[in-house]
C-alpha positions in Angstrom: 35.1 -15.0 2.0 35.0 -15.7 -1.7 32.1 -17.8 -2.9 32.5 -21.5 -3.8 31.8 -22.1 -7.5 29.3 -24.9 -8.0 29.3 -26.3 -11.6 25.9 -27.7 -12.7 26.0 -29.9 -15.8 22.3 -31.0 -15.8 19.2 -29.2 -14.6 18.2 -32.1 -12.4 21.6 -32.5 -10.8 22.1 -29.4 -8.7 24.0 -29.0 -5.4 21.3 -30.6 -3.3 22.4 -31.2 0.3 25.8 -29.6 -0.4 24.1 -26.3 -0.7 22.1 -26.9 2.5 25.4 -27.7 4.2 27.0 -24.4 3.0 23.9 -22.3 3.8 23.8 -23.6 7.4 27.4 -22.4 7.9 26.9 -19.0 6.2 29.3 -19.9 3.4 28.6 -18.1 0.1 28.4 -20.1 -3.2 27.6 -19.3 -6.8 25.9 -21.6 -9.3 27.6 -21.9 -12.7 24.9 -23.5 -14.9 26.9 -25.0 -17.7 23.7 -26.8 -18.8 22.0 -23.4 -19.4 24.9 -22.2 -21.6 26.8 -20.3 -18.9 30.5 -20.6 -19.8 33.1 -21.8 -17.3 35.0 -18.9 -15.7 38.5 -18.3 -17.3 40.2 -18.5 -13.9 39.4 -19.6 -10.3 40.5 -16.2 -8.9 37.1 -15.2 -7.8 36.4 -18.4 -5.8 37.6 -20.1 -2.7 36.9 -23.5 -4.1 35.4 -25.4 -7.0 32.6 -28.0 -6.7 31.5 -30.1 -9.7 28.2 -31.9 -9.7 26.9 -34.9 -11.6 25.4 -35.2 -15.1 24.3 -37.8 -17.7 27.1 -37.0 -20.1 30.6 -38.7 -20.1 33.9 -37.0 -19.3 35.0 -38.6 -22.6 32.4 -36.7 -24.7 33.4 -34.1 -27.2 31.7 -31.2 -25.4 32.9 -27.6 -25.9 32.9 -26.8 -22.2 35.0 -29.8 -21.2 38.5 -28.6 -22.2 38.2 -25.3 -20.3 36.8 -27.1 -17.2 39.8 -29.5 -17.3 42.1 -26.6 -17.5 40.4 -24.9 -14.6 40.6 -28.0 -12.5 44.3 -28.4 -13.2 45.0 -24.8 -12.4 43.1 -24.9 -9.1 44.8 -28.1 -8.0 48.2 -26.6 -8.8 47.3 -23.6 -6.6 45.9 -25.8 -3.9 42.4 -24.3 -4.3 40.2 -27.1 -3.1 38.2 -29.0 -5.8 35.3 -31.3 -5.0 33.5 -33.6 -7.5 30.4 -35.7 -7.3 30.0 -38.6 -9.7 30.6 -37.0 -13.1 32.4 -34.3 -11.2 34.7 -36.8 -9.6 35.3 -38.3 -13.1 36.2 -34.9 -14.5 38.7 -34.3 -11.7 40.3 -37.7 -12.2 40.6 -37.2 -16.0 42.0 -33.7 -15.6 44.7 -35.0 -13.3 45.8 -37.9 -15.6 43.3 -40.6 -14.7 40.9 -42.4 -17.1 37.1 -42.7 -17.2 35.8 -46.1 -18.4 32.7 -48.2 -18.3 32.1 -49.8 -14.8 31.6 -53.6 -14.9 28.0 -53.0 -13.9 25.7 -50.1 -13.4 25.1 -48.9 -9.8 21.6 -47.5 -9.2 20.2 -46.9 -5.8 21.5 -47.4 -2.3 24.7 -49.4 -1.6 27.4 -49.6 1.0 30.8 -48.0 0.5 33.8 -48.9 2.6 37.1 -47.2 3.4 40.2 -48.4 1.8 43.1 -46.4 3.3 44.3 -44.8 6.5 43.9 -41.5 4.8 40.1 -42.0 5.0 40.3 -41.2 8.7 41.3 -37.6 7.9 38.0 -37.3 6.1 35.6 -39.6 7.8 37.0 -40.1 11.3 36.0 -43.5 12.7 33.3 -44.1 10.1 34.6 -47.0 8.1 31.5 -47.7 6.0 28.2 -46.1 5.2 25.3 -46.5 2.7 25.6 -44.0 -0.2 23.5 -43.3 -3.2 24.6 -44.4 -6.6 23.6 -43.6 -10.2 26.4 -44.3 -12.7 27.6 -46.6 -15.5 31.1 -45.3 -15.8 33.9 -45.0 -13.3 37.3 -43.3 -12.8 40.8 -44.6 -12.2 42.7 -43.0 -9.3 44.9 -40.2 -10.8 48.6 -40.1 -10.1 49.4 -38.7 -6.7 45.9 -39.4 -5.3 44.8 -41.9 -2.7 41.7 -44.1 -2.9 39.6 -43.8 0.3 36.3 -45.6 -0.6 35.2 -48.6 -2.6 32.0 -50.6 -3.0 31.2 -54.2 -3.9 30.5 -53.2 -7.5 32.9 -50.3 -8.1 36.5 -50.4 -6.9 37.0 -46.6 -6.9 34.3 -44.7 -5.1 36.4 -41.8 -3.8 39.9 -40.4 -3.9 41.7 -37.6 -2.1 44.8 -35.5 -3.0 45.7 -32.9 -0.5 42.6 -30.7 -0.1 40.8 -32.2 -3.1 38.1 -34.9 -3.1 36.6 -36.8 -6.0 33.5 -38.9 -5.3 31.9 -41.5 -7.5 28.9 -41.9 -5.2 26.3 -39.2 -4.6 26.4 -38.0 -0.9 24.6 -34.8 -2.0 21.2 -36.4 -2.6 17.8 -35.2 -1.3 14.5 -37.0 -1.4 13.3 -34.7 -4.1 16.4 -35.4 -6.3 15.9 -39.1 -6.0 12.3 -38.9 -7.0 13.2 -36.7 -10.0 15.9 -39.0 -11.2 13.6 -42.0 -10.9 11.4 -40.4 -13.6 14.0 -41.6 -16.1 14.9 -44.8 -14.3 13.6 -46.9 -17.2 15.9 -45.0 -19.6 18.9 -46.5 -17.9 17.8 -49.9 -19.3 19.3 -51.7 -16.4 17.7 -54.9 -15.1 17.1 -54.9 -11.3 19.7 -56.9 -9.5 22.4 -56.7 -6.8 23.7 -53.4 -8.0 20.5 -52.0 -9.4 17.5 -51.1 -7.3 14.0 -50.3 -8.5 12.5 -47.0 -7.5 10.3 -48.6 -4.9 13.3 -50.2 -3.3 15.1 -46.8 -3.2 12.2 -45.3 -1.3 12.3 -47.8 1.6 13.2 -45.9 4.7 14.2 -43.0 2.5 14.4 -40.4 5.2 16.4 -42.6 7.6 18.8 -43.5 4.8 19.3 -39.8 3.9 19.9 -38.9 7.5 22.5 -41.6 7.9 24.3 -40.6 4.7 24.4 -37.0 5.8 26.5 -38.1 8.8 29.2 -39.1 6.2 28.5 -36.1 4.0 28.9 -33.7 6.9 32.3 -35.2 7.7 33.5 -35.2 4.1 32.2 -31.6 3.4 33.6 -30.3 6.8 37.0 -31.7 5.9 36.8 -30.2 2.4 35.8 -26.7 3.6 38.6 -26.7 6.1 41.0 -26.3 3.2 39.3 -23.3 1.7 41.1 -20.0 1.4 39.2 -16.8 2.2 
């Protein structure tokens, strides 16, 4: 089959567990390192699906690669080529499809429960109606026209949406322990006081492996549903 294009926007925010999931199933993928100056492909023709990872920038920034990425997302969606976004990636999908990206009422950093919000969530998560996800964001997306919200949290109303074979996530289900430790090197740069929606690094490490294993139950369901829509 054609490879899945994985767009990286920051060196520290690679595909993580998503790559592990694909490798375990023998599914090819190609990293497009926008952070290293690799330009977005002009079309999606060489790929079975598009996956957009996170990043510290905003979907509202005046970055030269953003307009072609928005065009690519819209073209893929129009052709029903599955698109998947994590955090910034979900925000990019939402904005490309007519949604908005704005400041969230609070920052979310660390572990926090997300809950399903619509019957459509069962198509993606089965009977799993809540799970602990990882968060690292200060902005959030609105649900674009024609999409359905499937997840929310106590501190962010829109944690995930679906539209046909496409999935936009605000939370990070792709995390690995190594990624969490790497991101925590810049935890202080977030300038967020610890509180209900903001954990300290030490709090994030409590039962880390158990939390990752539990989140991967949800990640496996979401990713399995997403790859079911891929074209060869």
